[in-house]
DSSP file (Angstrom, degrees, kcal/mol; ACC not computed):
  #  RESIDUE AA STRUCTURE BP1 BP2  ACC     N-H-->O    O-->H-N    N-H-->O    O-->H-N    TCO  KAPPA ALPHA  PHI   PSI    X-CA   Y-CA   Z-CA
    1    1 A M              0   0    0      0, 0.0     2,-0.3     0, 0.0    55,-0.0   0.000 360.0 360.0 360.0 145.8    0.0    0.0    0.0
    2    2 A L        -     0   0    0     20,-0.3     2,-0.4    53,-0.0    52,-0.2  -0.793 360.0-155.1-105.6 150.3    1.1    3.5   -0.7
    3    3 A Y  E     -A   53   0A   0     50,-3.0    50,-3.1    -2,-0.3     2,-0.5  -0.963   7.3-150.0-125.4 142.2    0.7    6.5    1.6
    4    4 A Y  E     -AB  52  21A   0     17,-3.6    17,-2.1    -2,-0.4     2,-0.5  -0.942   8.4-161.1-119.4 128.8    0.6   10.1    0.5
    5    5 A T  E     -AB  51  20A   0     46,-2.3    46,-2.6    -2,-0.5     2,-0.3  -0.936  31.3-178.6 -99.9 128.1    1.7   13.2    2.4
    6    6 A Y  E     -AB  50  19A   0     13,-2.8    13,-2.1    -2,-0.5     2,-0.4  -0.882  26.3-146.0-135.1 159.8    0.0   16.2    0.7
    7    7 A V  E     -AB  49  18A   0     42,-2.7    41,-2.4    -2,-0.3    42,-1.2  -0.992  13.2-168.8-128.2 127.4   -0.4   19.9    0.8
    8    8 A L  E     -AB  47  17A   0      9,-3.0     9,-2.5    -2,-0.4     2,-0.5  -0.868   9.2-150.3-110.2 148.2   -3.5   21.9    0.0
    9    9 A K  E     -AB  46  16A   0     37,-2.5    37,-2.2    -2,-0.3     2,-0.5  -0.982  14.1-134.5-119.2 130.5   -3.7   25.6   -0.4
   10   10 A S  E  >  -A   45   0A   0      5,-2.7     4,-1.5    -2,-0.5    35,-0.2  -0.695   7.0-160.5 -83.4 127.6   -6.8   27.5    0.4
   11   11 A D  T  4 S+     0   0    0     33,-3.0    -1,-0.1    -2,-0.5    34,-0.1   0.696  92.3  58.4 -74.6 -19.1   -8.0   30.1   -2.2
   12   12 A K  T  4 S+     0   0    0     30,-0.8    -1,-0.2    32,-0.6    31,-0.1   0.934 128.6   5.8 -76.8 -48.4  -10.0   31.7    0.6
   13   13 A D  T  4 S-     0   0    0     29,-0.3    -2,-0.2     2,-0.2    -1,-0.1   0.374  90.5-125.5-119.7   3.3   -7.3   32.5    3.1
   14   14 A N     <  +     0   0    0     -4,-1.5     2,-0.2     1,-0.2    -3,-0.1   0.618  65.6 134.8  62.1  14.6   -4.1   31.5    1.2
   15   15 A K        -     0   0    0     27,-0.1    -5,-2.7     1,-0.0     2,-0.3  -0.540  52.8-118.9 -92.6 161.2   -3.0   29.2    4.0
   16   16 A L  E     -B    9   0A   0     -7,-0.2     2,-0.4    -2,-0.2    -7,-0.2  -0.705  15.3-159.5 -98.9 149.7   -1.7   25.7    3.7
   17   17 A Y  E     -B    8   0A   0     -9,-2.5    -9,-3.0    -2,-0.3     2,-0.4  -0.999  10.1-162.8-124.3 131.2   -3.1   22.4    5.0
   18   18 A I  E     +B    7   0A   0     -2,-0.4     2,-0.3   -11,-0.2   -11,-0.2  -0.955  23.5 141.8-118.5 131.3   -0.8   19.4    5.4
   19   19 A G  E     -B    6   0A   0    -13,-2.1   -13,-2.8    -2,-0.4     2,-0.3  -0.872  34.3-130.0-150.7-177.3   -2.1   15.9    5.8
   20   20 A F  E     +B    5   0A   0     -2,-0.3     2,-0.3   -15,-0.3   -15,-0.2  -0.979  25.0 160.3-142.7 156.5   -1.6   12.2    4.8
   21   21 A T  E     -B    4   0A   0    -17,-2.1   -17,-3.6    -2,-0.3     3,-0.2  -0.971  43.0-129.3-162.0 166.8   -3.8    9.5    3.5
   22   22 A N  S    S+     0   0    0     -2,-0.3   -20,-0.3   -19,-0.2     2,-0.2   0.376 106.2  45.9-104.5   1.2   -3.6    6.1    1.7
   23   23 A N     >  +     0   0    0    -19,-0.1     4,-2.6     1,-0.1    -1,-0.2  -0.718  64.2 177.0-142.2  88.3   -6.1    7.3   -0.9
   24   24 A L  H  > S+     0   0    0     -2,-0.2     4,-2.6     1,-0.2     5,-0.2   0.881  79.5  52.8 -63.8 -41.8   -5.2   10.7   -2.2
   25   25 A K  H  > S+     0   0    0      2,-0.2     4,-1.9     1,-0.2    -1,-0.2   0.942 114.1  42.4 -60.5 -48.7   -8.0   11.0   -4.8
   26   26 A L  H  > S+     0   0    0      2,-0.2     4,-2.2     1,-0.2    -2,-0.2   0.921 114.7  50.4 -64.0 -45.1  -10.7   10.1   -2.3
   27   27 A R  H  X S+     0   0    0     -4,-2.6     4,-2.2     1,-0.2    -2,-0.2   0.902 109.8  49.8 -63.6 -41.4   -9.3   12.4    0.4
   28   28 A F  H  X S+     0   0    0     -4,-2.6     4,-2.7     1,-0.2    -1,-0.2   0.896 109.4  52.3 -65.0 -38.9   -9.0   15.4   -1.9
   29   29 A E  H  X S+     0   0    0     -4,-1.9     4,-2.1    -5,-0.2    -2,-0.2   0.902 107.8  52.2 -61.1 -41.0  -12.6   14.8   -2.9
   30   30 A Q  H  <>S+     0   0    0     -4,-2.2     5,-2.6     2,-0.2     6,-0.6   0.916 110.8  47.4 -61.4 -43.4  -13.6   14.8    0.7
   31   31 A H  H ><5S+     0   0    0     -4,-2.2     3,-1.2     1,-0.2     5,-0.2   0.938 111.9  50.0 -62.0 -46.6  -11.8   18.1    1.2
   32   32 A K  H 3<5S+     0   0    0     -4,-2.7    -2,-0.2     1,-0.3    -1,-0.2   0.840 110.4  50.0 -63.1 -34.1  -13.4   19.7   -1.9
   33   33 A K  T 3<5S-     0   0    0     -4,-2.1    -1,-0.3    -5,-0.2    -2,-0.2   0.489 116.4-111.8 -84.7  -3.1  -16.9   18.6   -0.8
   34   34 A G  T < 5S+     0   0    0     -3,-1.2    -3,-0.2    -4,-0.5     6,-0.1   0.730  79.1 128.7  81.6  22.0  -16.5   20.1    2.7
   35   35 A L      < +     0   0    0     -5,-2.6     2,-0.6    -6,-0.2    -4,-0.2   0.484  52.1  80.1 -88.8  -3.4  -16.5   16.7    4.5
   36   36 A V  S >> S-     0   0    0     -6,-0.6     4,-1.6    -5,-0.2     3,-1.6  -0.925  72.1-149.1-108.6 116.9  -13.2   17.4    6.4
   37   37 A T  T 34 S+     0   0    0     -2,-0.6     4,-0.4     1,-0.3     3,-0.3   0.854  92.5  55.0 -52.3 -44.4  -13.8   19.6    9.5
   38   38 A S  T 34 S+     0   0    0      1,-0.2    -1,-0.3     2,-0.1    -7,-0.0   0.663 122.1  26.1 -70.8 -15.6  -10.4   21.4    9.4
   39   39 A T  T X4 S+     0   0    0     -3,-1.6     3,-2.0     2,-0.1     4,-0.3   0.452  89.4  98.2-123.4  -2.7  -10.8   22.6    5.8
   40   40 A K  G >< S+     0   0    0     -4,-1.6     3,-0.5    -3,-0.3    -2,-0.1   0.813  90.8  43.6 -63.7 -29.5  -14.5   22.9    5.2
   41   41 A N  G 3  S+     0   0    0     -4,-0.4    -1,-0.3     1,-0.2    -2,-0.1   0.316 107.4  63.0 -93.9   8.6  -14.6   26.6    5.8
   42   42 A R  G <  S+     0   0    0     -3,-2.0   -30,-0.8   -30,-0.1   -29,-0.3   0.249  86.3 165.0-114.7  10.0  -11.4   27.2    3.8
   43   43 A R    <   +     0   0    0     -3,-0.5     2,-0.1    -4,-0.3   -33,-0.1  -0.387  39.8  63.7 -74.2 153.6  -12.7   26.1    0.4
   44   44 A P  S    S-     0   0    0      0, 0.0   -33,-3.0     0, 0.0   -32,-0.6   0.481  73.4-176.0 -78.5 154.5  -12.0   26.2   -2.4
   45   45 A L  E     -A   10   0A   0    -35,-0.2     2,-0.4    -2,-0.1   -35,-0.2  -0.883  16.7-153.5-121.5 149.4   -8.7   24.2   -2.1
   46   46 A K  E     -A    9   0A   0    -37,-2.2   -37,-2.5    -2,-0.3     2,-0.8  -0.973  19.2-130.6-120.8 138.4   -6.0   23.3   -4.5
   47   47 A L  E     +A    8   0A   0     -2,-0.4   -39,-0.2   -39,-0.2     3,-0.1  -0.799  36.5 166.1 -82.3 114.6   -3.7   20.3   -4.2
   48   48 A I  E     +     0   0A   0    -41,-2.4     2,-0.3    -2,-0.8   -40,-0.2   0.575  55.8  10.3-110.9 -11.4   -0.3   21.8   -4.7
   49   49 A Y  E     +A    7   0A   0    -42,-1.2   -42,-2.7     2,-0.0     2,-0.3  -0.967  54.2 174.9-165.1 145.1    2.1   19.1   -3.6
   50   50 A C  E     -A    6   0A   0     -2,-0.3     2,-0.3   -44,-0.2   -44,-0.2  -0.987  10.7-160.4-152.5 153.8    2.3   15.5   -2.6
   51   51 A E  E     -A    5   0A   0    -46,-2.6   -46,-2.3    -2,-0.3     2,-0.4  -0.956  17.2-137.0-128.3 149.1    5.0   12.9   -1.7
   52   52 A I  E     +A    4   0A   0     -2,-0.3     2,-0.3   -48,-0.2   -48,-0.2  -0.910  20.5 179.8-112.7 134.1    4.5    9.1   -1.8
   53   53 A C  E     -A    3   0A   0    -50,-3.1   -50,-3.0    -2,-0.4     3,-0.0  -0.940  27.4-146.8-127.4 152.2    5.8    6.7    0.9
   54   54 A T  S    S+     0   0    0     -2,-0.3     2,-0.4   -52,-0.2    -1,-0.1   0.613  86.4  58.5 -90.9 -13.6    5.6    2.9    1.1
   55   55 A E  S  > S-     0   0    0      1,-0.1     4,-1.7   -52,-0.1     3,-0.3  -0.956  73.0-142.1-120.6 135.8    5.2    2.9    4.9
   56   56 A R  H  > S+     0   0    0     -2,-0.4     4,-2.5     1,-0.2     5,-0.2   0.898 103.5  57.4 -57.7 -42.7    2.5    4.7    6.9
   57   57 A K  H  > S+     0   0    0      1,-0.2     4,-2.1     2,-0.2    -1,-0.2   0.879 105.4  50.0 -58.6 -40.3    5.1    5.7    9.6
   58   58 A D  H  > S+     0   0    0     -3,-0.3     4,-2.2     2,-0.2    -1,-0.2   0.895 110.5  49.9 -67.0 -39.3    7.2    7.5    7.0
   59   59 A A  H  X S+     0   0    0     -4,-1.7     4,-2.4     2,-0.2    -2,-0.2   0.904 111.7  47.4 -66.4 -41.4    4.2    9.4    5.7
   60   60 A T  H  X S+     0   0    0     -4,-2.5     4,-2.3     2,-0.2    -1,-0.2   0.874 112.1  50.3 -69.6 -35.6    3.1   10.5    9.2
   61   61 A K  H  X S+     0   0    0     -4,-2.1     4,-2.3    -5,-0.2    -2,-0.2   0.908 111.5  48.5 -65.3 -40.6    6.7   11.6   10.1
   62   62 A R  H  X S+     0   0    0     -4,-2.2     4,-2.8     2,-0.2    -2,-0.2   0.900 109.2  52.9 -66.6 -40.5    6.9   13.6    6.9
   63   63 A E  H  X S+     0   0    0     -4,-2.4     4,-1.1     1,-0.2    -2,-0.2   0.938 110.0  48.7 -57.7 -47.3    3.5   15.2    7.6
   64   64 A G  H  < S+     0   0    0     -4,-2.3     4,-0.4     1,-0.2     3,-0.4   0.900 111.8  49.2 -60.0 -42.0    4.8   16.2   11.0
   65   65 A Y  H >< S+     0   0    0     -4,-2.3     3,-1.9     1,-0.2     6,-0.7   0.929 106.9  53.9 -64.5 -45.4    8.0   17.6    9.5
   66   66 A L  H 3< S+     0   0    0     -4,-2.8    -1,-0.2     1,-0.3    -2,-0.2   0.726 103.3  58.6 -64.5 -20.1    6.2   19.6    6.9
   67   67 A K  T 3< S+     0   0    0     -4,-1.1    -1,-0.3    -3,-0.4    -2,-0.2   0.571  93.2  87.5 -83.2  -9.7    4.1   21.3    9.6
   68   68 A T  S <> S-     0   0    0     -3,-1.9     4,-2.4    -4,-0.4     5,-0.2  -0.330  95.7-103.6 -83.1 170.2    7.3   22.6   11.3
   69   69 A H  H  > S+     0   0    0      1,-0.2     4,-1.9     2,-0.2     5,-0.1   0.920 124.2  47.2 -56.7 -45.8    9.0   25.9   10.6
   70   70 A Y  H  > S+     0   0    0      1,-0.2     4,-2.3     2,-0.2    -1,-0.2   0.862 110.1  52.9 -67.7 -35.4   11.7   24.1    8.7
   71   71 A G  H  > S+     0   0    0     -6,-0.7     4,-2.3     2,-0.2    -1,-0.2   0.894 108.7  49.4 -65.9 -39.9    9.2   22.0    6.8
   72   72 A K  H  X S+     0   0    0     -4,-2.4     4,-2.2    -7,-0.2    -2,-0.2   0.868 110.1  51.4 -67.5 -35.6    7.3   25.1    5.7
   73   73 A M  H  X S+     0   0    0     -4,-1.9     4,-2.2    -5,-0.2    -2,-0.2   0.911 108.3  52.5 -64.6 -41.5   10.6   26.7    4.6
   74   74 A F  H  X S+     0   0    0     -4,-2.3     4,-3.3     1,-0.2    -2,-0.2   0.930 109.9  48.5 -57.8 -47.0   11.3   23.5    2.6
   75   75 A L  H  X S+     0   0    0     -4,-2.3     4,-2.7     1,-0.2    -1,-0.2   0.906 110.3  50.3 -63.0 -42.2    7.9   23.8    0.9
   76   76 A K  H  < S+     0   0    0     -4,-2.2    -1,-0.2     2,-0.2     7,-0.2   0.885 115.9  42.9 -64.1 -37.0    8.4   27.4    0.0
   77   77 A K  H >< S+     0   0    0     -4,-2.2     3,-1.2     1,-0.2    -2,-0.2   0.921 116.0  47.5 -72.2 -44.5   11.8   26.6   -1.5
   78   78 A R  H 3< S+     0   0    0     -4,-3.3     3,-0.2     1,-0.3    -2,-0.2   0.846 121.0  37.2 -64.8 -35.6   10.6   23.5   -3.3
   79   79 A L  T 3X S+     0   0    0     -4,-2.7     4,-2.4    -5,-0.2     5,-0.3  -0.119  76.9 135.0-109.2  33.9    7.5   25.3   -4.7
   80   80 A K  H <> S+     0   0    0     -3,-1.2     4,-1.6     1,-0.2    -1,-0.2   0.882  72.5  47.6 -51.7 -48.0    9.3   28.6   -5.3
   81   81 A S  H  > S+     0   0    0     -3,-0.2     4,-1.2     1,-0.2    -1,-0.2   0.878 110.7  52.8 -64.4 -38.1    7.8   29.1   -8.8
   82   82 A Y  H  4 S+     0   0    0     -3,-0.2     3,-0.4     1,-0.2    -2,-0.2   0.940 112.3  43.7 -62.6 -48.0    4.3   28.3   -7.5
   83   83 A F  H  < S+     0   0    0     -4,-2.4    -1,-0.2     1,-0.2    -2,-0.2   0.743 107.2  59.4 -73.4 -23.1    4.5   30.9   -4.7
   84   84 A R  H  <        0   0    0     -4,-1.6    -1,-0.2    -5,-0.3    -2,-0.2   0.791 360.0 360.0 -73.5 -27.4    6.0   33.5   -7.0
   85   85 A G     <        0   0    0     -4,-1.2    -3,-0.1    -3,-0.4    -2,-0.1   0.418 360.0 360.0  67.3 360.0    3.0   33.2   -9.1
């Protein structure tokens, strides 16, 4: 099974949401439909980044890292062209 660490960007408040799942397509649909409490009032959302891991533990660790100050710096550097717009 594959696990996905993903980043969504809210068009409403321009903030990022970081999560993980084993079914990225389904999870993104849930976010878009407002079925996820933490993002339902922040729609519309765009999927702007994802990473794939073969182990759940690695995906959850990566999710935790991306939520830190250094992880957010990594994302801004990694997605430099996206954020420059």
